[in-house]
Jmol script that loads the backbone (N, CA, C; Angstrom):
load data "model"
ATOM      1  N   MET A   1      50.082  61.258  56.528  1.00  0.00           N
ATOM      2  CA  MET A   1      48.665  61.347  56.286  1.00  0.00           C
ATOM      3  C   MET A   1      48.170  60.193  55.427  1.00  0.00           C
ATOM      4  N   LEU A   2      48.885  59.893  54.361  1.00  0.00           N
ATOM      5  CA  LEU A   2      48.427  58.851  53.448  1.00  0.00           C
ATOM      6  C   LEU A   2      48.409  57.477  54.109  1.00  0.00           C
ATOM      7  N   ASP A   3      49.416  57.196  54.931  1.00  0.00           N
ATOM      8  CA  ASP A   3      49.450  55.901  55.615  1.00  0.00           C
ATOM      9  C   ASP A   3      48.298  55.774  56.603  1.00  0.00           C
ATOM     10  N   ALA A   4      48.029  56.847  57.333  1.00  0.00           N
ATOM     11  CA  ALA A   4      46.926  56.825  58.300  1.00  0.00           C
ATOM     12  C   ALA A   4      45.585  56.688  57.583  1.00  0.00           C
ATOM     13  N   ASN A   5      45.446  57.355  56.459  1.00  0.00           N
ATOM     14  CA  ASN A   5      44.214  57.264  55.690  1.00  0.00           C
ATOM     15  C   ASN A   5      43.994  55.836  55.195  1.00  0.00           C
ATOM     16  N   ARG A   6      45.048  55.244  54.670  1.00  0.00           N
ATOM     17  CA  ARG A   6      44.939  53.869  54.182  1.00  0.00           C
ATOM     18  C   ARG A   6      44.604  52.920  55.338  1.00  0.00           C
ATOM     19  N   ALA A   7      45.263  53.098  56.461  1.00  0.00           N
ATOM     20  CA  ALA A   7      45.006  52.241  57.622  1.00  0.00           C
ATOM     21  C   ALA A   7      43.552  52.369  58.076  1.00  0.00           C
ATOM     22  N   PHE A   8      43.045  53.584  58.094  1.00  0.00           N
ATOM     23  CA  PHE A   8      41.651  53.800  58.490  1.00  0.00           C
ATOM     24  C   PHE A   8      40.708  53.024  57.576  1.00  0.00           C
ATOM     25  N   HIS A   9      40.878  53.228  56.287  1.00  0.00           N
ATOM     26  CA  HIS A   9      39.975  52.592  55.329  1.00  0.00           C
ATOM     27  C   HIS A   9      40.106  51.072  55.348  1.00  0.00           C
ATOM     28  N   PHE A  10      41.322  50.571  55.410  1.00  0.00           N
ATOM     29  CA  PHE A  10      41.492  49.123  55.369  1.00  0.00           C
ATOM     30  C   PHE A  10      41.039  48.447  56.653  1.00  0.00           C
ATOM     31  N   THR A  11      41.036  49.155  57.752  1.00  0.00           N
ATOM     32  CA  THR A  11      40.466  48.600  58.981  1.00  0.00           C
ATOM     33  C   THR A  11      38.979  48.319  58.767  1.00  0.00           C
ATOM     34  N   ILE A  12      38.314  49.241  58.116  1.00  0.00           N
ATOM     35  CA  ILE A  12      36.883  49.062  57.824  1.00  0.00           C
ATOM     36  C   ILE A  12      36.684  47.935  56.810  1.00  0.00           C
ATOM     37  N   TYR A  13      37.475  47.944  55.750  1.00  0.00           N
ATOM     38  CA  TYR A  13      37.321  46.919  54.713  1.00  0.00           C
ATOM     39  C   TYR A  13      37.551  45.524  55.290  1.00  0.00           C
ATOM     40  N   GLN A  14      38.574  45.396  56.123  1.00  0.00           N
ATOM     41  CA  GLN A  14      38.870  44.092  56.717  1.00  0.00           C
ATOM     42  C   GLN A  14      37.779  43.667  57.692  1.00  0.00           C
ATOM     43  N   ALA A  15      37.218  44.623  58.416  1.00  0.00           N
ATOM     44  CA  ALA A  15      36.147  44.310  59.363  1.00  0.00           C
ATOM     45  C   ALA A  15      34.894  43.823  58.643  1.00  0.00           C
ATOM     46  N   ALA A  16      34.745  44.212  57.386  1.00  0.00           N
ATOM     47  CA  ALA A  16      33.584  43.763  56.613  1.00  0.00           C
ATOM     48  C   ALA A  16      33.632  42.255  56.392  1.00  0.00           C
ATOM     49  N   GLY A  17      34.829  41.685  56.437  1.00  0.00           N
ATOM     50  CA  GLY A  17      34.977  40.237  56.357  1.00  0.00           C
ATOM     51  C   GLY A  17      34.678  39.625  54.999  1.00  0.00           C
ATOM     52  N   SER A  18      34.770  40.389  53.959  1.00  0.00           N
ATOM     53  CA  SER A  18      34.503  39.859  52.624  1.00  0.00           C
ATOM     54  C   SER A  18      35.802  39.400  51.975  1.00  0.00           C
ATOM     55  N   GLU A  19      35.912  38.098  51.795  1.00  0.00           N
ATOM     56  CA  GLU A  19      37.122  37.547  51.181  1.00  0.00           C
ATOM     57  C   GLU A  19      37.239  37.938  49.709  1.00  0.00           C
ATOM     58  N   LYS A  20      36.130  38.209  49.067  1.00  0.00           N
ATOM     59  CA  LYS A  20      36.155  38.583  47.652  1.00  0.00           C
ATOM     60  C   LYS A  20      36.347  40.082  47.467  1.00  0.00           C
ATOM     61  N   LEU A  21      35.771  40.858  48.358  1.00  0.00           N
ATOM     62  CA  LEU A  21      35.824  42.308  48.218  1.00  0.00           C
ATOM     63  C   LEU A  21      37.207  42.876  48.533  1.00  0.00           C
ATOM     64  N   LEU A  22      37.842  42.375  49.565  1.00  0.00           N
ATOM     65  CA  LEU A  22      39.122  42.937  50.000  1.00  0.00           C
ATOM     66  C   LEU A  22      40.192  42.907  48.906  1.00  0.00           C
ATOM     67  N   PRO A  23      40.389  41.795  48.200  1.00  0.00           N
ATOM     68  CA  PRO A  23      41.396  41.821  47.125  1.00  0.00           C
ATOM     69  C   PRO A  23      41.067  42.827  46.017  1.00  0.00           C
ATOM     70  N   CYS A  24      39.793  43.000  45.731  1.00  0.00           N
ATOM     71  CA  CYS A  24      39.396  43.985  44.710  1.00  0.00           C
ATOM     72  C   CYS A  24      39.725  45.398  45.177  1.00  0.00           C
ATOM     73  N   ILE A  25      39.416  45.674  46.430  1.00  0.00           N
ATOM     74  CA  ILE A  25      39.705  47.000  46.983  1.00  0.00           C
ATOM     75  C   ILE A  25      41.210  47.235  47.026  1.00  0.00           C
ATOM     76  N   GLU A  26      41.967  46.214  47.407  1.00  0.00           N
ATOM     77  CA  GLU A  26      43.428  46.359  47.435  1.00  0.00           C
ATOM     78  C   GLU A  26      43.967  46.701  46.054  1.00  0.00           C
ATOM     79  N   MET A  27      43.441  46.034  45.029  1.00  0.00           N
ATOM     80  CA  MET A  27      43.892  46.306  43.668  1.00  0.00           C
ATOM     81  C   MET A  27      43.535  47.739  43.259  1.00  0.00           C
ATOM     82  N   LEU A  28      42.322  48.156  43.575  1.00  0.00           N
ATOM     83  CA  LEU A  28      41.912  49.522  43.244  1.00  0.00           C
ATOM     84  C   LEU A  28      42.746  50.546  44.007  1.00  0.00           C
ATOM     85  N   TRP A  29      43.027  50.250  45.268  1.00  0.00           N
ATOM     86  CA  TRP A  29      43.810  51.175  46.087  1.00  0.00           C
ATOM     87  C   TRP A  29      45.218  51.347  45.508  1.00  0.00           C
ATOM     88  N   LEU A  30      45.790  50.256  45.030  1.00  0.00           N
ATOM     89  CA  LEU A  30      47.121  50.345  44.418  1.00  0.00           C
ATOM     90  C   LEU A  30      47.100  51.244  43.183  1.00  0.00           C
ATOM     91  N   GLN A  31      45.990  51.231  42.481  1.00  0.00           N
ATOM     92  CA  GLN A  31      45.881  52.051  41.274  1.00  0.00           C
ATOM     93  C   GLN A  31      45.609  53.516  41.595  1.00  0.00           C
ATOM     94  N   ILE A  32      44.770  53.776  42.575  1.00  0.00           N
ATOM     95  CA  ILE A  32      44.384  55.159  42.877  1.00  0.00           C
ATOM     96  C   ILE A  32      45.292  55.791  43.923  1.00  0.00           C
ATOM     97  N   GLY A  33      45.918  54.981  44.752  1.00  0.00           N
ATOM     98  CA  GLY A  33      46.736  55.485  45.851  1.00  0.00           C
ATOM     99  C   GLY A  33      47.709  56.590  45.486  1.00  0.00           C
ATOM    100  N   PRO A  34      48.462  56.437  44.404  1.00  0.00           N
ATOM    101  CA  PRO A  34      49.423  57.491  44.055  1.00  0.00           C
ATOM    102  C   PRO A  34      48.781  58.854  43.797  1.00  0.00           C
ATOM    103  N   TYR A  35      47.530  58.861  43.407  1.00  0.00           N
ATOM    104  CA  TYR A  35      46.857  60.126  43.121  1.00  0.00           C
ATOM    105  C   TYR A  35      46.541  60.922  44.384  1.00  0.00           C
ATOM    106  N   PHE A  36      46.532  60.241  45.539  1.00  0.00           N
ATOM    107  CA  PHE A  36      46.275  60.949  46.792  1.00  0.00           C
ATOM    108  C   PHE A  36      47.371  61.969  47.092  1.00  0.00           C
ATOM    109  N   GLY A  37      48.525  61.798  46.493  1.00  0.00           N
ATOM    110  CA  GLY A  37      49.633  62.716  46.723  1.00  0.00           C
ATOM    111  C   GLY A  37      49.306  64.157  46.380  1.00  0.00           C
ATOM    112  N   VAL A  38      48.389  64.375  45.441  1.00  0.00           N
ATOM    113  CA  VAL A  38      48.042  65.752  45.077  1.00  0.00           C
ATOM    114  C   VAL A  38      47.301  66.462  46.204  1.00  0.00           C
ATOM    115  N   LEU A  39      46.864  65.703  47.203  1.00  0.00           N
ATOM    116  CA  LEU A  39      46.130  66.310  48.316  1.00  0.00           C
ATOM    117  C   LEU A  39      47.031  66.738  49.465  1.00  0.00           C
ATOM    118  N   ASN A  40      48.324  66.425  49.382  1.00  0.00           N
ATOM    119  CA  ASN A  40      49.233  66.874  50.444  1.00  0.00           C
ATOM    120  C   ASN A  40      49.175  68.389  50.544  1.00  0.00           C
ATOM    121  N   GLY A  41      48.867  68.878  51.722  1.00  0.00           N
ATOM    122  CA  GLY A  41      48.760  70.312  51.940  1.00  0.00           C
ATOM    123  C   GLY A  41      47.445  70.915  51.466  1.00  0.00           C
ATOM    124  N   HIS A  42      46.549  70.097  50.968  1.00  0.00           N
ATOM    125  CA  HIS A  42      45.262  70.590  50.465  1.00  0.00           C
ATOM    126  C   HIS A  42      44.402  71.075  51.635  1.00  0.00           C
ATOM    127  N   PRO A  43      43.666  72.160  51.454  1.00  0.00           N
ATOM    128  CA  PRO A  43      42.856  72.700  52.553  1.00  0.00           C
ATOM    129  C   PRO A  43      41.772  71.750  53.060  1.00  0.00           C
ATOM    130  N   SER A  44      41.417  70.752  52.290  1.00  0.00           N
ATOM    131  CA  SER A  44      40.342  69.846  52.695  1.00  0.00           C
ATOM    132  C   SER A  44      40.796  68.765  53.669  1.00  0.00           C
ATOM    133  N   LEU A  45      42.079  68.682  53.963  1.00  0.00           N
ATOM    134  CA  LEU A  45      42.573  67.587  54.797  1.00  0.00           C
ATOM    135  C   LEU A  45      41.911  67.549  56.171  1.00  0.00           C
ATOM    136  N   GLY A  46      41.657  68.686  56.759  1.00  0.00           N
ATOM    137  CA  GLY A  46      40.984  68.719  58.055  1.00  0.00           C
ATOM    138  C   GLY A  46      39.578  68.155  57.979  1.00  0.00           C
ATOM    139  N   ARG A  47      38.940  68.380  56.867  1.00  0.00           N
ATOM    140  CA  ARG A  47      37.580  67.863  56.675  1.00  0.00           C
ATOM    141  C   ARG A  47      37.579  66.335  56.638  1.00  0.00           C
ATOM    142  N   TYR A  48      38.641  65.747  56.099  1.00  0.00           N
ATOM    143  CA  TYR A  48      38.694  64.283  56.029  1.00  0.00           C
ATOM    144  C   TYR A  48      38.695  63.670  57.423  1.00  0.00           C
ATOM    145  N   HIS A  49      39.386  64.310  58.345  1.00  0.00           N
ATOM    146  CA  HIS A  49      39.378  63.811  59.725  1.00  0.00           C
ATOM    147  C   HIS A  49      37.951  63.833  60.275  1.00  0.00           C
ATOM    148  N   ASP A  50      37.243  64.918  60.017  1.00  0.00           N
ATOM    149  CA  ASP A  50      35.854  65.020  60.472  1.00  0.00           C
ATOM    150  C   ASP A  50      34.985  63.939  59.832  1.00  0.00           C
ATOM    151  N   GLU A  51      35.216  63.683  58.565  1.00  0.00           N
ATOM    152  CA  GLU A  51      34.445  62.647  57.877  1.00  0.00           C
ATOM    153  C   GLU A  51      34.756  61.271  58.457  1.00  0.00           C
ATOM    154  N   HIS A  52      36.018  61.027  58.760  1.00  0.00           N
ATOM    155  CA  HIS A  52      36.388  59.753  59.373  1.00  0.00           C
ATOM    156  C   HIS A  52      35.684  59.596  60.720  1.00  0.00           C
ATOM    157  N   GLU A  53      35.632  60.666  61.484  1.00  0.00           N
ATOM    158  CA  GLU A  53      34.935  60.622  62.777  1.00  0.00           C
ATOM    159  C   GLU A  53      33.456  60.293  62.579  1.00  0.00           C
ATOM    160  N   ARG A  54      32.848  60.899  61.583  1.00  0.00           N
ATOM    161  CA  ARG A  54      31.432  60.650  61.295  1.00  0.00           C
ATOM    162  C   ARG A  54      31.217  59.181  60.911  1.00  0.00           C
ATOM    163  N   ILE A  55      32.119  58.640  60.129  1.00  0.00           N
ATOM    164  CA  ILE A  55      32.023  57.231  59.735  1.00  0.00           C
ATOM    165  C   ILE A  55      32.138  56.336  60.966  1.00  0.00           C
ATOM    166  N   ILE A  56      33.104  56.628  61.825  1.00  0.00           N
ATOM    167  CA  ILE A  56      33.286  55.842  63.048  1.00  0.00           C
ATOM    168  C   ILE A  56      32.033  55.902  63.914  1.00  0.00           C
ATOM    169  N   GLU A  57      31.459  57.085  64.055  1.00  0.00           N
ATOM    170  CA  GLU A  57      30.236  57.227  64.854  1.00  0.00           C
ATOM    171  C   GLU A  57      29.122  56.346  64.310  1.00  0.00           C
ATOM    172  N   ARG A  58      28.942  56.357  63.002  1.00  0.00           N
ATOM    173  CA  ARG A  58      27.875  55.546  62.392  1.00  0.00           C
ATOM    174  C   ARG A  58      28.148  54.054  62.598  1.00  0.00           C
ATOM    175  N   LEU A  59      29.407  53.665  62.485  1.00  0.00           N
ATOM    176  CA  LEU A  59      29.746  52.254  62.697  1.00  0.00           C
ATOM    177  C   LEU A  59      29.513  51.853  64.153  1.00  0.00           C
ATOM    178  N   GLU A  60      29.905  52.712  65.083  1.00  0.00           N
ATOM    179  CA  GLU A  60      29.701  52.414  66.503  1.00  0.00           C
ATOM    180  C   GLU A  60      28.216  52.335  66.848  1.00  0.00           C
ATOM    181  N   GLU A  61      27.416  53.129  66.164  1.00  0.00           N
ATOM    182  CA  GLU A  61      25.964  53.102  66.371  1.00  0.00           C
ATOM    183  C   GLU A  61      25.313  51.926  65.645  1.00  0.00           C
ATOM    184  N   GLN A  62      26.118  51.181  64.914  1.00  0.00           N
ATOM    185  CA  GLN A  62      25.645  50.072  64.082  1.00  0.00           C
ATOM    186  C   GLN A  62      24.578  50.548  63.099  1.00  0.00           C
ATOM    187  N   ASP A  63      24.806  51.743  62.591  1.00  0.00           N
ATOM    188  CA  ASP A  63      23.912  52.355  61.608  1.00  0.00           C
ATOM    189  C   ASP A  63      24.486  52.075  60.219  1.00  0.00           C
ATOM    190  N   GLY A  64      24.163  50.901  59.689  1.00  0.00           N
ATOM    191  CA  GLY A  64      24.692  50.493  58.392  1.00  0.00           C
ATOM    192  C   GLY A  64      24.402  51.481  57.278  1.00  0.00           C
ATOM    193  N   PRO A  65      23.134  51.867  57.093  1.00  0.00           N
ATOM    194  CA  PRO A  65      22.837  52.832  56.027  1.00  0.00           C
ATOM    195  C   PRO A  65      23.530  54.181  56.241  1.00  0.00           C
ATOM    196  N   GLY A  66      23.610  54.619  57.501  1.00  0.00           N
ATOM    197  CA  GLY A  66      24.294  55.884  57.789  1.00  0.00           C
ATOM    198  C   GLY A  66      25.781  55.791  57.508  1.00  0.00           C
ATOM    199  N   ALA A  67      26.383  54.657  57.873  1.00  0.00           N
ATOM    200  CA  ALA A  67      27.807  54.451  57.603  1.00  0.00           C
ATOM    201  C   ALA A  67      28.054  54.394  56.103  1.00  0.00           C
ATOM    202  N   GLN A  68      27.184  53.689  55.404  1.00  0.00           N
ATOM    203  CA  GLN A  68      27.323  53.592  53.953  1.00  0.00           C
ATOM    204  C   GLN A  68      27.226  54.973  53.310  1.00  0.00           C
ATOM    205  N   ALA A  69      26.278  55.768  53.754  1.00  0.00           N
ATOM    206  CA  ALA A  69      26.118  57.117  53.202  1.00  0.00           C
ATOM    207  C   ALA A  69      27.335  57.984  53.517  1.00  0.00           C
ATOM    208  N   ALA A  70      27.850  57.879  54.745  1.00  0.00           N
ATOM    209  CA  ALA A  70      29.015  58.680  55.137  1.00  0.00           C
ATOM    210  C   ALA A  70      30.250  58.270  54.341  1.00  0.00           C
ATOM    211  N   ILE A  71      30.429  56.976  54.147  1.00  0.00           N
ATOM    212  CA  ILE A  71      31.578  56.493  53.377  1.00  0.00           C
ATOM    213  C   ILE A  71      31.453  56.919  51.916  1.00  0.00           C
ATOM    214  N   SER A  72      30.272  56.778  51.369  1.00  0.00           N
ATOM    215  CA  SER A  72      30.052  57.176  49.975  1.00  0.00           C
ATOM    216  C   SER A  72      30.316  58.668  49.785  1.00  0.00           C
ATOM    217  N   ARG A  73      29.818  59.473  50.714  1.00  0.00           N
ATOM    218  CA  ARG A  73      30.033  60.925  50.649  1.00  0.00           C
ATOM    219  C   ARG A  73      31.531  61.237  50.748  1.00  0.00           C
ATOM    220  N   HIS A  74      32.208  60.542  51.643  1.00  0.00           N
ATOM    221  CA  HIS A  74      33.647  60.750  51.844  1.00  0.00           C
ATOM    222  C   HIS A  74      34.432  60.410  50.571  1.00  0.00           C
ATOM    223  N   ILE A  75      34.134  59.292  49.969  1.00  0.00           N
ATOM    224  CA  ILE A  75      34.839  58.881  48.747  1.00  0.00           C
ATOM    225  C   ILE A  75      34.555  59.863  47.612  1.00  0.00           C
ATOM    226  N   THR A  76      33.312  60.272  47.486  1.00  0.00           N
ATOM    227  CA  THR A  76      32.946  61.223  46.429  1.00  0.00           C
ATOM    228  C   THR A  76      33.666  62.552  46.614  1.00  0.00           C
ATOM    229  N   MET A  77      33.687  63.048  47.845  1.00  0.00           N
ATOM    230  CA  MET A  77      34.346  64.331  48.100  1.00  0.00           C
ATOM    231  C   MET A  77      35.855  64.232  47.870  1.00  0.00           C
ATOM    232  N   ALA A  78      36.453  63.118  48.258  1.00  0.00           N
ATOM    233  CA  ALA A  78      37.890  62.941  48.034  1.00  0.00           C
ATOM    234  C   ALA A  78      38.190  62.902  46.533  1.00  0.00           C
ATOM    235  N   ALA A  79      37.357  62.202  45.781  1.00  0.00           N
ATOM    236  CA  ALA A  79      37.557  62.142  44.326  1.00  0.00           C
ATOM    237  C   ALA A  79      37.434  63.534  43.710  1.00  0.00           C
ATOM    238  N   GLU A  80      36.458  64.293  44.161  1.00  0.00           N
ATOM    239  CA  GLU A  80      36.293  65.662  43.651  1.00  0.00           C
ATOM    240  C   GLU A  80      37.502  66.523  44.006  1.00  0.00           C
ATOM    241  N   ASP A  81      38.018  66.356  45.220  1.00  0.00           N
ATOM    242  CA  ASP A  81      39.196  67.129  45.637  1.00  0.00           C
ATOM    243  C   ASP A  81      40.426  66.751  44.821  1.00  0.00           C
ATOM    244  N   ILE A  82      40.586  65.462  44.551  1.00  0.00           N
ATOM    245  CA  ILE A  82      41.727  65.017  43.743  1.00  0.00           C
ATOM    246  C   ILE A  82      41.637  65.626  42.348  1.00  0.00           C
ATOM    247  N   LEU A  83      40.461  65.568  41.757  1.00  0.00           N
ATOM    248  CA  LEU A  83      40.297  66.138  40.414  1.00  0.00           C
ATOM    249  C   LEU A  83      40.540  67.644  40.410  1.00  0.00           C
ATOM    250  N   ALA A  84      40.068  68.319  41.442  1.00  0.00           N
ATOM    251  CA  ALA A  84      40.251  69.773  41.513  1.00  0.00           C
ATOM    252  C   ALA A  84      41.716  70.142  41.739  1.00  0.00           C
ATOM    253  N   ALA A  85      42.435  69.309  42.500  1.00  0.00           N
ATOM    254  CA  ALA A  85      43.832  69.611  42.825  1.00  0.00           C
ATOM    255  C   ALA A  85      44.798  69.145  41.744  1.00  0.00           C
ATOM    256  N   TRP A  86      44.324  68.286  40.863  1.00  0.00           N
ATOM    257  CA  TRP A  86      45.209  67.726  39.838  1.00  0.00           C
ATOM    258  C   TRP A  86      45.685  68.834  38.913  1.00  0.00           C
ATOM    259  N   PRO A  87      46.981  68.890  38.648  1.00  0.00           N
ATOM    260  CA  PRO A  87      47.494  69.933  37.749  1.00  0.00           C
ATOM    261  C   PRO A  87      46.827  69.853  36.379  1.00  0.00           C
ATOM    262  N   LYS A  88      46.436  71.001  35.904  1.00  0.00           N
ATOM    263  CA  LYS A  88      45.777  71.070  34.599  1.00  0.00           C
ATOM    264  C   LYS A  88      46.824  71.003  33.492  1.00  0.00           C
ATOM    265  N   PRO A  89      46.505  70.318  32.401  1.00  0.00           N
ATOM    266  CA  PRO A  89      47.461  70.245  31.292  1.00  0.00           C
ATOM    267  C   PRO A  89      47.666  71.616  30.653  1.00  0.00           C
ATOM    268  N   ALA A  90      48.864  71.828  30.200  1.00  0.00           N
ATOM    269  CA  ALA A  90      49.190  73.081  29.518  1.00  0.00           C
ATOM    270  C   ALA A  90      48.940  72.901  28.026  1.00  0.00           C
ATOM    271  N   ALA A  91      48.488  73.941  27.396  1.00  0.00           N
ATOM    272  CA  ALA A  91      48.274  73.893  25.951  1.00  0.00           C
ATOM    273  C   ALA A  91      49.530  74.400  25.259  1.00  0.00           C
ATOM    274  N   SER A  92      49.887  73.756  24.183  1.00  0.00           N
ATOM    275  CA  SER A  92      51.026  74.223  23.394  1.00  0.00           C
ATOM    276  C   SER A  92      50.602  74.299  21.938  1.00  0.00           C
ATOM    277  N   ARG A  93      51.312  75.089  21.191  1.00  0.00           N
ATOM    278  CA  ARG A  93      50.984  75.236  19.771  1.00  0.00           C
ATOM    279  C   ARG A  93      52.161  74.735  18.947  1.00  0.00           C
ATOM    280  N   HIS A  94      51.825  73.978  17.933  1.00  0.00           N
ATOM    281  CA  HIS A  94      52.845  73.458  17.034  1.00  0.00           C
ATOM    282  C   HIS A  94      52.272  73.500  15.622  1.00  0.00           C
ATOM    283  N   ASP A  95      52.915  74.226  14.773  1.00  0.00           N
ATOM    284  CA  ASP A  95      52.471  74.351  13.379  1.00  0.00           C
ATOM    285  C   ASP A  95      51.016  74.810  13.277  1.00  0.00           C
ATOM    286  N   GLY A  96      50.637  75.727  14.149  1.00  0.00           N
ATOM    287  CA  GLY A  96      49.290  76.269  14.077  1.00  0.00           C
ATOM    288  C   GLY A  96      48.218  75.363  14.654  1.00  0.00           C
ATOM    289  N   VAL A  97      48.600  74.215  15.183  1.00  0.00           N
ATOM    290  CA  VAL A  97      47.630  73.286  15.759  1.00  0.00           C
ATOM    291  C   VAL A  97      47.860  73.238  17.264  1.00  0.00           C
ATOM    292  N   GLU A  98      46.792  73.395  17.997  1.00  0.00           N
ATOM    293  CA  GLU A  98      46.922  73.372  19.449  1.00  0.00           C
ATOM    294  C   GLU A  98      46.918  71.926  19.943  1.00  0.00           C
ATOM    295  N   HIS A  99      47.860  71.619  20.809  1.00  0.00           N
ATOM    296  CA  HIS A  99      47.962  70.293  21.412  1.00  0.00           C
ATOM    297  C   HIS A  99      47.917  70.455  22.918  1.00  0.00           C
ATOM    298  N   VAL A 100      47.308  69.509  23.569  1.00  0.00           N
ATOM    299  CA  VAL A 100      47.304  69.521  25.025  1.00  0.00           C
ATOM    300  C   VAL A 100      48.469  68.669  25.491  1.00  0.00           C
ATOM    301  N   VAL A 101      49.292  69.265  26.340  1.00  0.00           N
ATOM    302  CA  VAL A 101      50.481  68.591  26.834  1.00  0.00           C
ATOM    303  C   VAL A 101      50.407  68.551  28.347  1.00  0.00           C
ATOM    304  N   SER A 102      50.644  67.401  28.911  1.00  0.00           N
ATOM    305  CA  SER A 102      50.666  67.286  30.364  1.00  0.00           C
ATOM    306  C   SER A 102      52.062  66.895  30.798  1.00  0.00           C
ATOM    307  N   SER A 103      52.624  67.680  31.688  1.00  0.00           N
ATOM    308  CA  SER A 103      53.955  67.372  32.200  1.00  0.00           C
ATOM    309  C   SER A 103      53.904  66.264  33.230  1.00  0.00           C
ATOM    310  N   ASN A 104      52.705  65.830  33.607  1.00  0.00           N
ATOM    311  CA  ASN A 104      52.567  64.802  34.632  1.00  0.00           C
ATOM    312  C   ASN A 104      52.491  63.394  34.061  1.00  0.00           C
ATOM    313  N   LEU A 105      52.446  63.278  32.772  1.00  0.00           N
ATOM    314  CA  LEU A 105      52.369  61.955  32.174  1.00  0.00           C
ATOM    315  C   LEU A 105      53.737  61.307  32.155  1.00  0.00           C
ATOM    316  N   ILE A 106      53.738  60.031  32.341  1.00  0.00           N
ATOM    317  CA  ILE A 106      55.005  59.291  32.328  1.00  0.00           C
ATOM    318  C   ILE A 106      55.205  58.700  30.954  1.00  0.00           C
TER     319      ILE A 106
END
end "model"
wireframe off; spacefill off
backbone 0.3
color backbone group
């Protein structure tokens, strides 16, 4: 799923033909990419396929504003899903003081 998702997005980014934008997106993708792992098995995965289809339709229609809106909505929803799926930190108590501890930190 993650490879197909990346391929989908980068096909669009490369088609945009921006020599300056693509390296920035690649750098951001390298930073955020690992976080997509929390979506494996997430119930929203089917919705992403539908969103990709909607984006493709807008691009085929050459509807720039519609494509931009669909892509923006897709990115926003994915970010919300990642945040919702991200494991919540556990609270621990030490000497009467509560500390937030995350087992996911390296």
